[in-house]
Backbone atoms as SQL, in Angstrom:
CREATE TABLE atoms (id INTEGER PRIMARY KEY, chain TEXT, resi INTEGER, resn TEXT, atom TEXT, x REAL, y REAL, z REAL);
INSERT INTO atoms VALUES
  (1, 'A', 1, 'MET', 'N', -72.299, 47.693, -265.885),
  (2, 'A', 1, 'MET', 'CA', -73.254, 47.772, -265.056),
  (3, 'A', 1, 'MET', 'C', -73.110, 47.190, -264.316),
  (4, 'A', 2, 'SER', 'N', -73.585, 47.435, -263.424),
  (5, 'A', 2, 'SER', 'CA', -74.239, 47.057, -262.002),
  (6, 'A', 2, 'SER', 'C', -75.141, 46.245, -261.194),
  (7, 'A', 3, 'LEU', 'N', -75.063, 45.162, -260.502),
  (8, 'A', 3, 'LEU', 'CA', -76.122, 44.468, -259.754),
  (9, 'A', 3, 'LEU', 'C', -76.156, 45.066, -258.296),
  (10, 'A', 4, 'SER', 'N', -77.551, 45.430, -258.764),
  (11, 'A', 4, 'SER', 'CA', -78.113, 45.346, -256.953),
  (12, 'A', 4, 'SER', 'C', -77.940, 43.732, -256.181),
  (13, 'A', 5, 'ALA', 'N', -77.532, 44.062, -254.802),
  (14, 'A', 5, 'ALA', 'CA', -77.381, 42.515, -253.961),
  (15, 'A', 5, 'ALA', 'C', -78.826, 41.300, -254.017),
  (16, 'A', 6, 'SER', 'N', -79.356, 41.610, -254.787),
  (17, 'A', 6, 'SER', 'CA', -80.836, 40.993, -254.596),
  (18, 'A', 6, 'SER', 'C', -80.397, 40.919, -256.667),
  (19, 'A', 7, 'GLU', 'N', -79.633, 41.478, -256.717),
  (20, 'A', 7, 'GLU', 'CA', -79.892, 40.158, -258.425),
  (21, 'A', 7, 'GLU', 'C', -78.689, 40.126, -258.259),
  (22, 'A', 8, 'PHE', 'N', -77.244, 40.169, -257.933),
  (23, 'A', 8, 'PHE', 'CA', -76.294, 39.220, -257.652),
  (24, 'A', 8, 'PHE', 'C', -76.849, 38.264, -257.231),
  (25, 'A', 9, 'TYR', 'N', -77.636, 37.845, -256.077),
  (26, 'A', 9, 'TYR', 'CA', -78.208, 36.871, -255.312),
  (27, 'A', 9, 'TYR', 'C', -78.551, 35.569, -256.156),
  (28, 'A', 10, 'GLU', 'N', -79.793, 36.754, -257.297),
  (29, 'A', 10, 'GLU', 'CA', -80.219, 35.776, -258.589),
  (30, 'A', 10, 'GLU', 'C', -79.804, 34.777, -259.008),
  (31, 'A', 11, 'ALA', 'N', -78.850, 36.058, -259.451),
  (32, 'A', 11, 'ALA', 'CA', -78.014, 35.634, -260.438),
  (33, 'A', 11, 'ALA', 'C', -76.851, 34.474, -260.350),
  (34, 'A', 12, 'GLY', 'N', -76.258, 34.312, -259.001),
  (35, 'A', 12, 'GLY', 'CA', -75.595, 32.947, -258.217),
  (36, 'A', 12, 'GLY', 'C', -76.555, 31.780, -257.860),
  (37, 'A', 13, 'MET', 'N', -77.531, 32.278, -257.987),
  (38, 'A', 13, 'MET', 'CA', -78.563, 30.726, -257.636),
  (39, 'A', 13, 'MET', 'C', -78.927, 29.885, -258.802),
  (40, 'A', 14, 'ASN', 'N', -77.923, 30.881, -260.265),
  (41, 'A', 14, 'ASN', 'CA', -78.381, 29.795, -261.669),
  (42, 'A', 14, 'ASN', 'C', -77.175, 29.235, -261.544),
  (43, 'A', 15, 'LEU', 'N', -75.835, 28.971, -260.717),
  (44, 'A', 15, 'LEU', 'CA', -75.129, 28.632, -261.176),
  (45, 'A', 15, 'LEU', 'C', -74.829, 27.816, -260.065),
  (46, 'A', 16, 'PRO', 'N', -74.699, 26.250, -260.679),
  (47, 'A', 16, 'PRO', 'CA', -74.194, 25.114, -260.341),
  (48, 'A', 16, 'PRO', 'C', -73.557, 25.333, -258.963),
  (49, 'A', 17, 'PRO', 'N', -74.074, 24.250, -257.848),
  (50, 'A', 17, 'PRO', 'CA', -73.629, 24.139, -256.544),
  (51, 'A', 17, 'PRO', 'C', -72.430, 24.496, -256.410),
  (52, 'A', 18, 'TRP', 'N', -71.374, 23.699, -257.415),
  (53, 'A', 18, 'TRP', 'CA', -69.783, 23.952, -256.551),
  (54, 'A', 18, 'TRP', 'C', -69.573, 25.279, -256.997),
  (55, 'A', 19, 'VAL', 'N', -69.808, 26.252, -258.270),
  (56, 'A', 19, 'VAL', 'CA', -69.610, 26.892, -258.445),
  (57, 'A', 19, 'VAL', 'C', -70.007, 28.277, -257.263),
  (58, 'A', 20, 'ARG', 'N', -71.574, 28.012, -256.773),
  (59, 'A', 20, 'ARG', 'CA', -71.527, 28.895, -255.800),
  (60, 'A', 20, 'ARG', 'C', -70.908, 28.422, -254.503),
  (61, 'A', 21, 'LYS', 'N', -70.667, 28.036, -254.408),
  (62, 'A', 21, 'LYS', 'CA', -69.343, 27.803, -253.030),
  (63, 'A', 21, 'LYS', 'C', -68.330, 28.240, -253.582),
  (64, 'A', 22, 'ASP', 'N', -67.982, 28.025, -254.117),
  (65, 'A', 22, 'ASP', 'CA', -66.811, 28.853, -254.302),
  (66, 'A', 22, 'ASP', 'C', -66.570, 29.914, -254.696),
  (67, 'A', 23, 'VAL', 'N', -67.325, 30.643, -255.165),
  (68, 'A', 23, 'VAL', 'CA', -67.974, 32.253, -255.129),
  (69, 'A', 23, 'VAL', 'C', -68.031, 32.479, -253.705),
  (70, 'A', 24, 'ALA', 'N', -69.109, 31.689, -253.043),
  (71, 'A', 24, 'ALA', 'CA', -69.144, 32.345, -251.191),
  (72, 'A', 24, 'ALA', 'C', -68.213, 31.985, -250.560),
  (73, 'A', 25, 'LEU', 'N', -67.223, 31.034, -250.681),
  (74, 'A', 25, 'LEU', 'CA', -65.907, 31.268, -250.378),
  (75, 'A', 25, 'LEU', 'C', -65.130, 32.749, -250.370),
  (76, 'A', 26, 'ARG', 'N', -64.372, 32.483, -251.707),
  (77, 'A', 26, 'ARG', 'CA', -63.755, 34.343, -252.343),
  (78, 'A', 26, 'ARG', 'C', -64.705, 35.587, -251.576),
  (79, 'A', 27, 'LEU', 'N', -66.134, 35.155, -251.692),
  (80, 'A', 27, 'LEU', 'CA', -66.395, 37.071, -250.834),
  (81, 'A', 27, 'LEU', 'C', -65.971, 36.175, -249.303),
  (82, 'A', 28, 'LEU', 'N', -66.489, 35.391, -248.877),
  (83, 'A', 28, 'LEU', 'CA', -66.205, 35.671, -247.185),
  (84, 'A', 28, 'LEU', 'C', -64.713, 35.765, -246.820),
  (85, 'A', 29, 'GLU', 'N', -63.670, 35.258, -248.032),
  (86, 'A', 29, 'GLU', 'CA', -62.494, 35.320, -247.801),
  (87, 'A', 29, 'GLU', 'C', -62.143, 37.059, -248.153),
  (88, 'A', 30, 'SER', 'N', -63.001, 37.556, -248.814),
  (89, 'A', 30, 'SER', 'CA', -62.649, 38.775, -249.166),
  (90, 'A', 30, 'SER', 'C', -62.419, 39.939, -248.243),
  (91, 'A', 31, 'LEU', 'N', -63.987, 39.367, -246.840),
  (92, 'A', 31, 'LEU', 'CA', -63.516, 39.816, -245.825),
  (93, 'A', 31, 'LEU', 'C', -63.343, 39.735, -244.830),
  (94, 'A', 32, 'GLU', 'N', -62.321, 39.266, -244.490),
  (95, 'A', 32, 'GLU', 'CA', -61.734, 38.190, -243.659),
  (96, 'A', 32, 'GLU', 'C', -60.218, 38.245, -243.722),
  (97, 'A', 33, 'VAL', 'N', -59.618, 39.998, -243.475),
  (98, 'A', 33, 'VAL', 'CA', -58.704, 40.528, -242.941),
  (99, 'A', 33, 'VAL', 'C', -57.683, 40.148, -241.981),
  (100, 'A', 34, 'PHE', 'N', -56.570, 39.182, -241.484),
  (101, 'A', 34, 'PHE', 'CA', -56.785, 39.449, -240.096),
  (102, 'A', 34, 'PHE', 'C', -54.723, 39.113, -240.289),
  (103, 'A', 35, 'ASP', 'N', -54.712, 40.173, -239.270),
  (104, 'A', 35, 'ASP', 'CA', -53.622, 40.208, -238.845),
  (105, 'A', 35, 'ASP', 'C', -53.400, 38.477, -238.182),
  (106, 'A', 36, 'ASP', 'N', -52.685, 38.083, -238.663),
  (107, 'A', 36, 'ASP', 'CA', -52.232, 35.842, -237.557),
  (108, 'A', 36, 'ASP', 'C', -51.156, 36.707, -236.875),
  (109, 'A', 37, 'ASP', 'N', -50.239, 37.233, -236.778),
  (110, 'A', 37, 'ASP', 'CA', -50.094, 37.154, -235.519),
  (111, 'A', 37, 'ASP', 'C', -50.703, 37.993, -234.393),
  (112, 'A', 38, 'SER', 'N', -51.438, 39.012, -234.440),
  (113, 'A', 38, 'SER', 'CA', -52.388, 39.265, -233.006),
  (114, 'A', 38, 'SER', 'C', -53.468, 38.320, -233.319),
  (115, 'A', 39, 'VAL', 'N', -54.193, 37.146, -234.201),
  (116, 'A', 39, 'VAL', 'CA', -54.791, 36.536, -233.754),
  (117, 'A', 39, 'VAL', 'C', -53.923, 35.270, -232.942),
  (118, 'A', 40, 'GLU', 'N', -52.833, 34.879, -233.377),
  (119, 'A', 40, 'GLU', 'CA', -52.075, 33.999, -232.867),
  (120, 'A', 40, 'GLU', 'C', -51.755, 33.998, -231.082),
  (121, 'A', 41, 'GLU', 'N', -51.562, 35.294, -230.868),
  (122, 'A', 41, 'GLU', 'CA', -51.526, 35.987, -229.720),
  (123, 'A', 41, 'GLU', 'C', -52.439, 36.252, -228.633),
  (124, 'A', 42, 'ALA', 'N', -53.728, 36.752, -229.262),
  (125, 'A', 42, 'ALA', 'CA', -55.094, 36.178, -228.613),
  (126, 'A', 42, 'ALA', 'C', -55.629, 34.738, -227.828),
  (127, 'A', 43, 'TRP', 'N', -55.072, 33.926, -228.974),
  (128, 'A', 43, 'TRP', 'CA', -55.352, 32.747, -228.642),
  (129, 'A', 43, 'TRP', 'C', -54.181, 32.320, -227.990),
  (130, 'A', 44, 'SER', 'N', -52.696, 32.383, -227.840),
  (131, 'A', 44, 'SER', 'CA', -52.243, 32.102, -226.630),
  (132, 'A', 44, 'SER', 'C', -52.971, 32.938, -225.338),
  (133, 'A', 45, 'ALA', 'N', -52.881, 33.825, -225.733),
  (134, 'A', 45, 'ALA', 'CA', -53.366, 34.821, -223.890),
  (135, 'A', 45, 'ALA', 'C', -54.221, 33.691, -223.748),
  (136, 'A', 46, 'GLU', 'N', -55.466, 33.592, -224.398),
  (137, 'A', 46, 'GLU', 'CA', -57.119, 32.844, -223.544),
  (138, 'A', 46, 'GLU', 'C', -55.940, 31.295, -223.294),
  (139, 'A', 47, 'ILE', 'N', -55.727, 30.782, -223.910),
  (140, 'A', 47, 'ILE', 'CA', -54.439, 29.361, -223.336),
  (141, 'A', 47, 'ILE', 'C', -54.262, 29.427, -221.829),
  (142, 'A', 48, 'GLY', 'N', -53.062, 30.681, -221.866),
  (143, 'A', 48, 'GLY', 'CA', -52.687, 30.630, -220.616),
  (144, 'A', 48, 'GLY', 'C', -53.763, 31.014, -219.663),
  (145, 'A', 49, 'SER', 'N', -54.864, 32.240, -220.072),
  (146, 'A', 49, 'SER', 'CA', -55.532, 31.677, -219.040),
  (147, 'A', 49, 'SER', 'C', -56.628, 30.683, -218.306),
  (148, 'A', 50, 'ARG', 'N', -56.547, 29.904, -219.112),
  (149, 'A', 50, 'ARG', 'CA', -57.239, 28.779, -219.263),
  (150, 'A', 50, 'ARG', 'C', -56.335, 27.716, -218.332),
  (151, 'A', 51, 'VAL', 'N', -55.264, 27.794, -218.608),
  (152, 'A', 51, 'VAL', 'CA', -54.685, 26.491, -217.887),
  (153, 'A', 51, 'VAL', 'C', -54.654, 27.386, -216.903),
  (154, 'A', 52, 'ASP', 'N', -53.739, 28.416, -216.181),
  (155, 'A', 52, 'ASP', 'CA', -53.798, 29.067, -215.316),
  (156, 'A', 52, 'ASP', 'C', -55.547, 28.836, -214.330),
  (157, 'A', 53, 'ASP', 'N', -56.840, 28.977, -214.727),
  (158, 'A', 53, 'ASP', 'CA', -57.766, 28.872, -214.123),
  (159, 'A', 53, 'ASP', 'C', -57.869, 27.193, -213.360),
  (160, 'A', 54, 'ILE', 'N', -57.388, 26.488, -214.410),
  (161, 'A', 54, 'ILE', 'CA', -57.210, 25.152, -214.292),
  (162, 'A', 54, 'ILE', 'C', -56.664, 24.586, -213.431),
  (163, 'A', 55, 'LEU', 'N', -55.253, 25.356, -213.252),
  (164, 'A', 55, 'LEU', 'CA', -53.842, 25.244, -212.505),
  (165, 'A', 55, 'LEU', 'C', -54.326, 25.538, -210.647),
  (166, 'A', 56, 'THR', 'N', -55.271, 27.430, -210.676),
  (167, 'A', 56, 'THR', 'CA', -55.768, 27.849, -209.475),
  (168, 'A', 56, 'THR', 'C', -56.544, 27.001, -208.875),
  (169, 'A', 57, 'GLY', 'N', -57.394, 26.285, -209.483),
  (170, 'A', 57, 'GLY', 'CA', -58.721, 25.610, -209.021),
  (171, 'A', 57, 'GLY', 'C', -59.857, 26.217, -209.256),
  (172, 'A', 58, 'GLU', 'N', -59.513, 27.589, -210.235),
  (173, 'A', 58, 'GLU', 'CA', -60.784, 28.293, -210.512),
  (174, 'A', 58, 'GLU', 'C', -61.830, 28.004, -210.971),
  (175, 'A', 59, 'VAL', 'N', -61.828, 26.650, -211.767),
  (176, 'A', 59, 'VAL', 'CA', -62.488, 26.151, -212.592),
  (177, 'A', 59, 'VAL', 'C', -61.908, 24.418, -212.637),
  (178, 'A', 60, 'GLU', 'N', -62.988, 23.791, -212.776),
  (179, 'A', 60, 'GLU', 'CA', -62.692, 22.468, -212.134),
  (180, 'A', 60, 'GLU', 'C', -62.857, 21.777, -213.417),
  (181, 'A', 61, 'THR', 'N', -62.441, 20.648, -213.777),
  (182, 'A', 61, 'THR', 'CA', -62.349, 19.485, -215.161),
  (183, 'A', 61, 'THR', 'C', -63.461, 18.505, -214.385),
  (184, 'A', 62, 'ILE', 'N', -63.634, 18.423, -216.040),
  (185, 'A', 62, 'ILE', 'CA', -64.339, 17.343, -215.826),
  (186, 'A', 62, 'ILE', 'C', -63.480, 15.970, -216.430),
  (187, 'A', 63, 'PRO', 'N', -63.730, 14.411, -215.708),
  (188, 'A', 63, 'PRO', 'CA', -63.170, 13.720, -216.586),
  (189, 'A', 63, 'PRO', 'C', -63.811, 13.217, -217.726),
  (190, 'A', 64, 'ASP', 'N', -63.101, 12.821, -218.531),
  (191, 'A', 64, 'ASP', 'CA', -63.641, 12.311, -220.142),
  (192, 'A', 64, 'ASP', 'C', -64.672, 11.226, -219.783),
  (193, 'A', 65, 'ALA', 'N', -64.468, 9.997, -219.170),
  (194, 'A', 65, 'ALA', 'CA', -65.641, 9.633, -219.128),
  (195, 'A', 65, 'ALA', 'C', -66.759, 9.802, -219.101),
  (196, 'A', 66, 'GLU', 'N', -66.633, 10.829, -217.693),
  (197, 'A', 66, 'GLU', 'CA', -68.388, 11.560, -217.775),
  (198, 'A', 66, 'GLU', 'C', -68.969, 12.273, -218.538),
  (199, 'A', 67, 'VAL', 'N', -68.115, 13.314, -219.110),
  (200, 'A', 67, 'VAL', 'CA', -68.283, 14.047, -220.252),
  (201, 'A', 67, 'VAL', 'C', -68.903, 13.094, -221.114),
  (202, 'A', 68, 'MET', 'N', -68.573, 12.066, -221.640),
  (203, 'A', 68, 'MET', 'CA', -69.031, 10.621, -222.380),
  (204, 'A', 68, 'MET', 'C', -70.016, 10.236, -222.355),
  (205, 'A', 69, 'ALA', 'N', -70.412, 9.708, -220.696),
  (206, 'A', 69, 'ALA', 'CA', -72.069, 9.831, -220.093),
  (207, 'A', 69, 'ALA', 'C', -73.055, 10.562, -220.975),
  (208, 'A', 70, 'ARG', 'N', -72.827, 11.605, -219.996),
  (209, 'A', 70, 'ARG', 'CA', -73.372, 12.857, -220.122),
  (210, 'A', 70, 'ARG', 'C', -74.081, 12.443, -221.431),
  (211, 'A', 71, 'LEU', 'N', -73.260, 12.707, -222.413),
  (212, 'A', 71, 'LEU', 'CA', -73.414, 13.235, -223.904),
  (213, 'A', 71, 'LEU', 'C', -74.877, 11.706, -224.382),
  (214, 'A', 72, 'ALA', 'N', -73.701, 10.604, -223.941),
  (215, 'A', 72, 'ALA', 'CA', -74.921, 9.177, -224.130),
  (216, 'A', 72, 'ALA', 'C', -76.066, 10.073, -223.873),
  (217, 'A', 73, 'ALA', 'N', -75.958, 9.774, -222.286),
  (218, 'A', 73, 'ALA', 'CA', -77.310, 9.743, -221.747),
  (219, 'A', 73, 'ALA', 'C', -78.379, 11.352, -222.370),
  (220, 'A', 74, 'ASP', 'N', -77.512, 12.742, -222.847),
  (221, 'A', 74, 'ASP', 'CA', -78.186, 13.314, -223.471),
  (222, 'A', 74, 'ASP', 'C', -79.446, 12.956, -225.096),
  (223, 'A', 75, 'ARG', 'N', -78.194, 12.561, -225.327),
  (224, 'A', 75, 'ARG', 'CA', -78.680, 11.721, -227.034),
  (225, 'A', 75, 'ARG', 'C', -79.692, 10.841, -226.536),
  (226, 'A', 76, 'ALA', 'N', -79.495, 9.649, -225.763),
  (227, 'A', 76, 'ALA', 'CA', -80.682, 8.848, -225.695),
  (228, 'A', 76, 'ALA', 'C', -82.147, 9.667, -225.154),
  (229, 'A', 77, 'ALA', 'N', -81.955, 10.547, -224.197),
  (230, 'A', 77, 'ALA', 'CA', -83.031, 10.755, -224.009),
  (231, 'A', 77, 'ALA', 'C', -83.696, 12.038, -225.364),
  (232, 'A', 78, 'ARG', 'N', -82.951, 12.285, -226.281),
  (233, 'A', 78, 'ARG', 'CA', -83.647, 12.934, -227.258),
  (234, 'A', 78, 'ARG', 'C', -83.921, 12.336, -228.214),
  (235, 'A', 79, 'HIS', 'N', -83.638, 11.218, -228.402),
  (236, 'A', 79, 'HIS', 'CA', -83.636, 9.956, -229.472),
  (237, 'A', 79, 'HIS', 'C', -85.301, 9.385, -229.211),
  (238, 'A', 80, 'ALA', 'N', -85.470, 9.437, -227.437),
  (239, 'A', 80, 'ALA', 'CA', -86.677, 8.914, -226.583),
  (240, 'A', 80, 'ALA', 'C', -87.396, 9.882, -226.875),
  (241, 'A', 81, 'ALA', 'N', -87.568, 10.523, -226.911),
  (242, 'A', 81, 'ALA', 'CA', -88.193, 12.484, -227.253),
  (243, 'A', 81, 'ALA', 'C', -88.847, 11.867, -228.486),
  (244, 'A', 82, 'ARG', 'N', -87.548, 11.992, -229.345),
  (245, 'A', 82, 'ARG', 'CA', -88.071, 11.956, -231.144),
  (246, 'A', 82, 'ARG', 'C', -89.360, 10.724, -230.988),
  (247, 'A', 83, 'GLN', 'N', -89.378, 9.242, -230.460),
  (248, 'A', 83, 'GLN', 'CA', -89.794, 8.690, -230.368),
  (249, 'A', 83, 'GLN', 'C', -90.808, 8.550, -230.431),
  (250, 'A', 84, 'GLN', 'N', -91.407, 9.000, -229.190),
  (251, 'A', 84, 'GLN', 'CA', -92.512, 9.731, -227.915),
  (252, 'A', 84, 'GLN', 'C', -93.497, 10.743, -229.241),
  (253, 'A', 85, 'ALA', 'N', -93.199, 11.661, -230.277),
  (254, 'A', 85, 'ALA', 'CA', -93.787, 12.391, -230.787),
  (255, 'A', 85, 'ALA', 'C', -94.112, 11.392, -231.563);
């Protein structure tokens, strides 16, 4: 017997949450076929490119204190907007 996608979904929704999570993760893993070496090479190239951009001055870094201050200001603004709504 073969189930359609919607029948499979409906049957799965009757399972306990922890079982659904396990099934979902297994299904996702079955789709994720990576060549670890190529992923590692791609990340190394990306990191190298970003470091080069910083060293050549093509991009400018922002001090962490400034980033944190901006985030705090954004959070405060969102909170204030929610309070007014």
